[in-house]
C-alpha positions in Angstrom: 52.6 83.3 -41.8 54.6 80.1 -41.8 55.7 78.4 -38.6 59.3 79.2 -39.4 58.5 82.9 -39.9 56.5 83.0 -36.7 59.4 81.6 -34.7 61.8 84.1 -36.4 59.5 87.0 -35.4 59.1 85.6 -31.9 62.9 85.4 -31.5 63.2 89.0 -32.6 60.4 90.0 -30.2 62.3 88.4 -27.3 65.5 90.1 -28.3 63.7 93.4 -28.6 62.1 93.0 -25.2 65.5 92.3 -23.7 67.0 95.4 -25.4 64.2 97.6 -24.1 64.7 96.3 -20.6 68.5 97.0 -20.8 67.8 100.5 -22.1 65.3 101.2 -19.4 67.8 100.0 -16.8 70.4 102.4 -18.2 67.8 105.1 -18.2 67.1 104.6 -14.5 70.8 104.9 -13.8 71.2 107.9 -16.0 68.2 109.6 -14.3 69.9 109.1 -10.9 73.2 110.5 -12.3 71.3 113.4 -13.8 69.8 114.3 -10.4 73.2 114.3 -8.8 74.8 116.3 -11.6 72.0 118.8 -11.7 72.4 119.5 -8.0 76.1 119.8 -8.4 75.7 122.2 -11.3 73.3 124.3 -9.3 75.7 124.4 -6.3 78.6 125.5 -8.6 76.4 128.1 -10.2 75.7 129.7 -6.8 79.3 129.5 -5.8 80.4 131.1 -9.1 78.0 134.0 -8.5 79.1 134.5 -4.9 82.8 134.0 -5.4 83.1 135.8 -8.7 86.5 134.1 -9.3 87.8 132.6 -12.5 88.1 129.2 -10.9 84.5 129.2 -9.6 83.3 130.3 -13.1 85.4 127.5 -14.7 84.0 124.8 -12.3 80.5 126.1 -13.1 81.1 125.9 -16.8 82.5 122.4 -16.6 79.5 121.3 -14.5 77.1 122.7 -17.1 78.9 120.9 -19.9 78.7 117.6 -17.9 75.0 118.3 -17.3 74.4 118.8 -21.0 76.2 115.6 -21.9 74.1 113.5 -19.5 70.9 115.2 -20.7 71.8 114.4 -24.3 72.5 110.8 -23.3 69.2 110.6 -21.5 67.4 112.0 -24.6 69.2 109.4 -26.7 68.0 106.6 -24.4 64.4 107.9 -24.5 64.5 107.9 -28.3 66.0 104.5 -28.5 63.4 103.1 -26.2 60.6 104.7 -28.2 62.1 103.4 -31.5 62.4 99.9 -30.1 58.8 99.9 -28.9 57.6 101.0 -32.3 59.6 98.1 -33.8 58.1 95.7 -31.3 54.6 96.8 -32.2 55.4 96.2 -35.9 56.7 92.7 -35.1 53.6 92.0 -33.1 51.4 93.1 -36.0 53.3 90.7 -38.3 52.8 87.9 -35.8 49.0 88.6 -35.5 48.4 89.1 -39.2 
């Protein structure tokens, strides 16, 4: 590979590494939020069962929806990190070969 091509690949590797770091930081934050939201949803589920009121049931339903949203976001981040890591490996292969 030419020197110019090597530099181009190295630049893309650096950008990819930065993107992975940013995604991992966001994943850590999301995991913390997920813990909190999961606890909240469990509490509201118990309250809904005990109270048996429409308001308690609605709060539980809303907490469950919020939990599902944060779980989908977490799944998206995990997939994005995995995809970026595969791309990084491909760039490294180009640099080595």
